[in-house]
N, C-alpha and C positions, 0 to 999 in steps of 0.2 A: 585383512583380506585372507579368508580361509583357502582360496585357490592358490594364492602366492605362498602361503605357509606350507601347503601340501606339495606343490609342484616345484618350488624353488628352495624354501628354507630347509625342508626335511632332507633332500639329497645333499645339500651343502653341509648340514650338521653331521650326517653320516660320513661324508668325506673328511671333514675336520677330525672327527673322532678316530678315524682310521690312521691319521697321520700325525696327530698331536695329543698329548695328555692334558693340554690346557683346558680350563673350564670354558664352556660355551654359554654366552648370554644371548637371549633373544628378546626382541621388542616388537611384537606383532599384534598388539591390541587385544581386544577381547575375542576369544574363540570358544568353541564348545569343548566339553570335558574330554571327549575322545581325541581331539586334535592336540590338546595340552599333553595328554598321555603319550601320544605318538611322538611328540617333540622330545619328551623326557626319555622315552625308550631309545630314540635316535642318539641321545647323548647330551642334550642341553640340560643345564642345571639351574641357571639363573634367569628369572623372568623379570623384565622391566615393564611396568605398567603404570604410567603416570596419570594423575587425576587433575593436574594443572590448577584447579581452584577447589577449595572445600565449601564454597558457597553454592548450594544447589541451583539457586536461581541464576547466578552468574554463569555457572557451567552451562545451563540451558541457553542463555542469551548468547553465549559464544559459539553456539551450534556445535558443541563437542559431541562425539559419538555416544549414543545411548544416554544414560543418566548417571549422575554422581553415585547414586545408591548401587546401580549395577556395577560400576567400576569398583567400588569398595567390596562388593560381594565377590567379584572375580579375584581380587587381591587376596581375600581371606580363603577362598577355595584353593587357590594356587599354593598358599602357604600350608594349608591343611593336608595337601596331597604331596608334600615333600619338596616343593620348589623353594629356592632361596629367592625372595621377592624384593625388588627395589622399586621405588616410585619417585615422583617428583612434582614440583609445581613451578609456576611462572611468577616472577616478581615484576610488577609494572604492567600487568595485563589490563588492557583498556576496560574501564568500568569497574575496576577493583580499587581497594583502598588498603590502608595499613591494617585496619582491624581484620579485613579479609585475609591478609597474609598471616596474621597471628592465628586466625582460625585454621588456615591451611597447615601451619606448623604443628598445632595441637592435634589436628586430624591425622596427620602423618604419624605423629608420635604414638597414637593410639592404635595404629594398624600393625599387623604382624609382619613388619618389614625388617630387612637387613641393612637397608640404606635408603637415602633419599637425596635427590638433587634439587638445586634451585637455579633457575636460569633467568636472566633478564629478558624481558619481552623483546623479540625481534620481529618487526612488521614484515610480512611476506607479500611480495607483489601479487596482484590479481586475487587478493582476498579482501573481505570487508574491512579489515584492519590495516590495509596497505598504507593509508595516509596517517596512521597514528604514530606518536613519538616512540622512540626506542625506550625500553625500561632502563632505569638507572642501575649502574653497577653497584653503587653503595647500598641500594635497597636490597639487591640480591645477596650481597655480602653480609648484611645485617641478618637476613633470614638464615643464611648458612650458620652464622654464629649462634643464633637461637636454637637451631636444630642440634648443633654440637653440644650445647648446654643441656638440652632436653634428653638427648640420647648419645652419651659419650662413647657407646659401643658401636655406633653406626659407621658404615662406609658412606662418606660424603664426597662426591667427585668435584674437582675443579673443572667446570665446563668451558668449552672454547668460546662461548658467547660472552664470557666475562671480559674478553678482549675488545668488545664493542666500545669504541671511543677511547680505549686504552690498549692499543696493540701490544701484546706481550706482558705489560705490567698488570693488567687486570687479572690474568691467570695467576701471576705470582701472588697477588693480593689474596686470591682464593686459597692458595696454599697456606698463607699466613692466618687466614680466618678460621681454619679448622678442616679444610679439605684433606683427605688422606688417600685419595685415589686420583690417578691421572689416566686419561684415555687418549690413545694415539690414533690419528686419522690415517687409515691404511687405504683409503680410496685412491686409485691411480689418478694422478693429476689430470689426465685427458678425459676422465669420466666425471670429474667433480661438477662440471657445469650441468650435468643431468639432474643434480639434486638442487632444488630451488633455494634451499637455505645457504648453499655455498655461493654467495655473491662474489663477484670479482674482487671486492675489497675485503672479503672475510679473512681474518687472520687465522689460518689453519695451523693447528698444533701438530706438527710433525714430530717424529722421534727426536730429532736434533734439537728442536725448540723446547721440547719437554725436558730433556736432559739439562739444557742450559738453565731453564727455570728452576729445576730442582737444585742444581748446584748453587745458583744465586741465593737460594733460600736456606742453604746449609743442609739440604736433604739428599737422600740417595734412594734409588729404586730398591724395593724389597725383593728378595729372591722368592717370596711366597706369592703365588698367584691368588686371584680373588676367590675362586671356588675352593682352593686348598685352605685359604683363610677361614671361609665359612664352615667347612668340614671340621677344621681344627677347633673352632669355637664351640661346635656341637659336642665334640669329643670331650672338651674341657669342662663344659657346664652341664652337658646332658640335656640342655634346653633347646627345643625347637620352637620358634615363635609361632604359636597357633592361636588364633582368635576364634572361638567356637561360634560367635554370633552369625 
């Protein structure tokens, strides 16, 4: 939504940049070049643009925005203009199969990305897939393991949807599988109902729950922030992942 990006996201990014040195990530879909540049000038550094499935026909049948080719083009353009770009796909998406997931993993590995997520499918109410079964956690974990083998350098998050059917333990299994990033839900509890994915039974990963999960797996939070990590890797290698296609 370009209007939301201009009127809501931009002022928030400027506010955050004035008050914190932390990196700012945005996930706002495909926008025009001028708006991407405005977001960067405001202080955002990381852009998350998911493709969900690498099967172009499946992408269209799911009524996803635009086309898969357009999505990939925007990912490449973002990386070429200095953004640290992450993407992601869904395991267990209705109409998909294992071969399609392997295709998605290979597709992601060939893009100029810094990281990629895999989330089990969660049916949303009032959507064409509302009555479809939830995607399997094991399937998502296997995809995460494949990504880790394909790209040892990537940032791969443990997503909260891994807790579907396995509250708490699914997230920990993600950390065991190769995830090296945790994300904390900072949405105030009284506002979570406004986001349709936060169902009443959704196991929300709060700071306390994340710290418990890390400790249980023998891990500890890194003092290095995500944007700092990306900048450090560029300084060390001198390589910025740009795909000229």
